[in-house]
N, C-alpha and C positions, 0 to 999 in steps of 0.2 A: 390630535389624532390618536396619540398613545392612550388617552383615557377612553376613547371609543373602543379600542381593542379590549381594554380591561372590562368594559361593560358587556361586550358581545361574547367574550371568550367562554364564560360558563355555558352558554347555549350551544357551543360547538363540541363540547367534550363530554356529553352525557353518555355516549356509547364507547366502550373500550375498543382499542385498535385490534383488528384481526389481520392476519397475514394476507398480503395481496396475491392474487393468482399469478401475477407477473414475477413474483419472487423466485429466483432460481440460482443455481450454481452453473457457471460457465467455465469450461476447462480447455486449455490448450493441450494438445497431445503430440507426441513425437517419438520416433524411433531413431532420431539423429540424422536420418536421410530424408524423411518426409514428415509433414505435420498436418494436423486436422483439428477440428473443434468438436467438443461434446458438451451436452448440457443435461442438467438434472433438476427437476422440480424439488423444492424443499420437502422433505419427508418421503420422497420416492426412493425405491431401491433398484431402479433400473434407469440407465441413462440413454439418451438419444446420441448415437455415435456417428463419426465420419460425416458430420454435417457439411463441412466446407474445408477444402484444402487450403492450408496456410504454410508459412515458412516453418522449417524444422526447428528454428531457434526463434521463438516468439513468446512474448508476455501478453497479458490481457488486463484491461481496466474497464470501468463502466462509469457512465455519467448520464443522469436523467433518462434512463431507459435504453440508451445506446451502449453498445459494446465496442471497445477500441482494441484491436489486435495490434500490438507493437511488434512488427516484423524487424528483427535485429540485423546484425551484420550480414551483408550479402544481399539483402533486399532493401533495407533502410527506408521503410515506409510505414504508414499507419492505415489500417483497414477499418472502416467504420460499418457497423452492423446494427440493425434493430434487434433488440433482445427477443422480440416476439417472432422474428424470422431470421435466424442466423445463417440461413443458406443463401441469402440474397444480399450482396454487398450494397450499401448505400453510396459509398465513395471510397476512394483510396488516394492518399497523397504522399508525396516524397518529403523526407525531412533532410535531404542532402546526401548525395552518393558518398558511401564510405564513412558515414558519421556514426553508425551503430547506435540507434535510439534504444533507451532502456526504460524510460518511464514517461508518463504524461499526467499532468494535473490541470484541472479546469477551474477557472475563476468565473466564467460565464459560458453560455452556450456558444459564444463567438470568440472566446479568448482562452487559450490553453498554453501551457509551457511543456517543452519536451527536453528531457536530459539526453545528451548525446555523448556516449563514452569516448568516441574518437574525434571529438571536436573541443575547441576551447570556448565555444559559444553556446549558451542555453538558448534554444529556439523558442520564439513566440509565434503561435499560429492561430488562425481562425479555424476551429475544427468543423465548422459548418460548411466551409468551402475548401479548406486545405491551403488557403493563401498564407504566405508568410507575413507576419506583422512586425518582424524585427528580431532582435536577439540581445542577450546580455553577455558581455565579455567576462569570462571567468579565468582568463589566462593568468591572472595574478596568483591563482591557486595551483598552477601546474607545477609538477616536479621536473626533474632534469630532462625527462623525455619530451617535454613540451605540452603535456596534456594533464588536466586535473582528474581525468577518469570519473566524470560525474555519473552517479548511479541512481539513487532514490530521490524522490521529490515528495515534500509534505507541505501543505498549506496550514497556517495558523494565523487567524485574524487577517491582517493585511500584509502578511509576510510569507515568503516562500523559502523553504529550507532545502538546500541542494546538498546532498551528501556526496562528498568527493573522496574516492578511494586513494588517489595519488599513488599509483603503482608504477613500477619501473618496467616499461615494455622492453627495454634492452637487457633485462635480467629475468626473463620468463614471468613478468608481471609480479615480481616480488614486492612486498610493502616497502615504502621508503621511510623517511624519518617520521612521518605523521599522516593521518587522515583527518579530514575536517568537514565541517558543515558550513556552507556559505549561506548567508542570510540576505534575502533580496526584498526590498520595499516594492510591493505590488502596485502602489500608486504612482511610482516614478520609474519602475523597472531599473533601479540602481542598487548596487551592492551596499549593504549597511556595514559600518565598522563596529564590531562588537567589543573592541578594546580601545579605550580612549588614551591609554598610556603609551602603547607601542606605536611607532611610526607606521604610516601607511594604513591601508584597509586590511583589517584582520577578520578572519573567520573563527568559528568555534573549533578549537583544536581538541580532538577526541583523545581520551586516555589510551584507548585501544586502537588498533589499525585494521584496515581492510574491512569496512562494512560491506558484507557480502550476502548474508542470509535473508535480510529483510529488515524493515523498520515499521513500527506501529505507533501511531499517536493515540494516546488516551488523555483526553482533556488537554492540559498544558504541559504534558511530558511526552517526550519522544523516545521510544525504546528501540535500540539498534543492536542487531546481531553482528558482532565484529569478530571475524575468524582469525585475524592476524596472519601469520605465516602458516600455510597448510602443513608444513613439515614440523610445526611445533604445536603440540596438543594442549598447551598451557598458557599461551600468550594472549588469548582473546577472551571474549565473554559478552555478556549483555550489558550494554552501557545505556545510561539515561541522560538525555539533554533536557534541561529546563527551558521551556520556550518563552516563559515570562522574563527570565533574567538573561536569556541567551548565553547560558553557561552549561558546562557539563557537570553532572553529579558523579561522574566516574563510573567505573565498572561495578555493577550491583551484584553480579553473579559471574564468577570467573570460570574459564574452561577447566581449571584445576578442580573446582568444586563440581562441575558438571561431568567431567570424565572424558573430555575429547573436544574436537573442533565443533564450534557451534554453526548451525545452518538456519533453516527456516524457523520463523518465529511467529507466534500468535498470542495475543494477550486477551484475557478475560476481563481484567481490571488493572489498576495500577500496581497491584500486588501479585496477582495470580496469572500465570501464563504457561504456554507449552513451547518447547524448543526441540529441534532435531539435533542430535549429537552424534558425531562420527568418531569411531575409535581408530586405532593404528592400522587395522585391517580394512578400513573404510566401511565397516558395517554401521548402518544408521539405527539409532535408537530414538524413541519418542519419550521425552521427559516432561513432567509437570513440576513447576516450582512455585514457591510462595515467598516473595521478597520480604514479607512482614514477619516471617519466622526464621529460625536458625536451622530448620530441618533440612536434611539432604534432599535434593530433587528426587522425585519418585519416577521410576521407569514404568511406562505404560505398555502392557502386553497387547499383541494383536498385529503389530507391523511385521513386514517380511524381513527386515534387515537391509533391504535394498535402498536405493537413493530416494529420498523424499525431497522433492523440489520446493513445495510450498504448502501452506495450510491456510484455512480461513475459519472464522467463528461466526455463527449467527444463532441467536436465541440460545438454546442449551446444547448446541451441537458443534463439534469440531470436525471439519472436513480436511482430510489428509491425502495428498497425491503420492501414493506408494508405487514406485516403478518395478517392484519385485526384484528377484535375484535369479541367478542361474539355477539354484536349487528350488526356488519357489517363484515360478514365472507368472503367477496370477496377479499381474499388475492391475491397479484400479484405485478407485476412491474408497477410502475408509471413513466411516462416520462413527465418532465417539461421543458419548455423553460427557459433558465437561465437568459434571459434578462427581459422579462415581467412576468415571473413566472406562466404563464398559464399552465394548465394541458393539454398536447398534446395528451396523450394516456394512457389508463389504467383504472382500474387494468387489466393488461395482465396476464392471468393465467399461472402459472409455474408448474402446477400439484400440488405438495405439496407446502406449503407456502415458499416463497423465503427467503433465508438467506444472503449468501455472494455473491458479484458481482465482476467479473473481466472483464476487457475490452481488447479484442484481437485487438489491433490497430497497424498495421504494421509500421506506420509512427513514432510511439513514440521511436523506437530504434535510430532514427536520431536526436532526441531532446536532445542534449548533455547538455544544460544548464538548462533543466527542466522547461522551461517557457511555454510549450505546443505549441510552434511555432518553425517550422523548417525553419530557415532563415540564413542570412549572418553571424550572430553572431555564429551560430553553425558551419558554414563553417570555420570561423577563428579558432575556437577551434580544429576542425579536422585537418586543414592545419598545425597548430602549432605542434600537436602530430605527424603528418605524417612526418614533416621535422625535428623532433628531432634527435639529434646525440647520445642521451644517451643510446639507445638500449632498453629502457623500455617505456611503455606507459600505460595510463589508459585503463583498459579493456573495458570501455564503447564504445571506438572507434572501437573495433573489432566486427563490426556489424554482420558479417557472422559466428562469433563464432569459427573460426578455430585456434585461438591462435596466429594469426599473424596480423600485421597492414600492409595492402597492397592495391593495386589499386582496388581490388574487393570490399573492404569496402567502398571506395569512390563512386563506382558505386551504391552500395546499398544506401548510404547517399543521393545522388542527386535524386534518385527515389522519395523521399518524400519531396524534397525541395518545400517550399510554403505551407506546411500543417499548419493549424491553428486548434488546438483542445482544 
């Protein structure tokens, strides 16, 4: 069957990929007492605002055209929407009262994992129904307050990486002795031991503490923004975890080099990225860095200095959620060119101030190696999985989400061949 794909593949890729009409930016918005949703088509300079009321503390994710609003502490549920109609909820399901969900990652259309900051157990759910499918006990990673404070989730091959802050809730959520990344085998839903020398099950111990601003996977490396202690402007930085070896490569760019506490993070490649940096007066700056050079990070002009919650990159554009300041109350989305760093558009009003961003990009489901390019290297990975005789496969290749690896998934893959994002 693999040889069949190699034969028909050239016939499917004669035309270059063009952006889908469904591609858009979806934004949660909040004034800290109420929340809503806004959306923006790629390339547009005006957003549709106040689409649907949501929790004032919410994050947002996307999977196969659906949008998942993660309503955090106080509501503890996930709201599911069709990206083509954000005003009409498809369903809503609880993840457990008082559990404070923070992230959701999907392995198929009927299986997802939810990190819960106020629980010791990672939840497994069927996102199509909201039914619980079980959980994974992470209590071994807890600090003295009894919780591991799980935050971000990232899938790589058949493993799930759960980033745990390990903060002391009895000391105003101060960092403890370490933060770590727990590795889970998705075939068995069991925790993997990444250290064969030390007794017991071990996670990846980070060099920095308090992963807070975000994390981004590029290919087989995980970039994590670790702020450390908010009262110390020099103890954190951007750390990299090698997902092949399940080891940390350490802090690649320190807060001392960046000039303050690190926050939201967006990566263009394994070398180039953007990070939000907060100084002693809490003013936010946007900085570009290149890990392949020794040059100092460059400050990008055009932001208000107010709180920037999140960022997202697609094609040649960086989307920034700028909440504005008392002196500059024009909160909104800012759109920058990632090459020359010019402000292309914004602030684009989102109704309430923007918080979290998700990008609904159809082509990304075909980017199997996570390098934001759908090319021949992705085809090789797909063909290898398609031709396997083992009967099992990495769920990322099940593009249509029906639980099977078949020719329909190949057709979906080649639709996006040539995409560069």
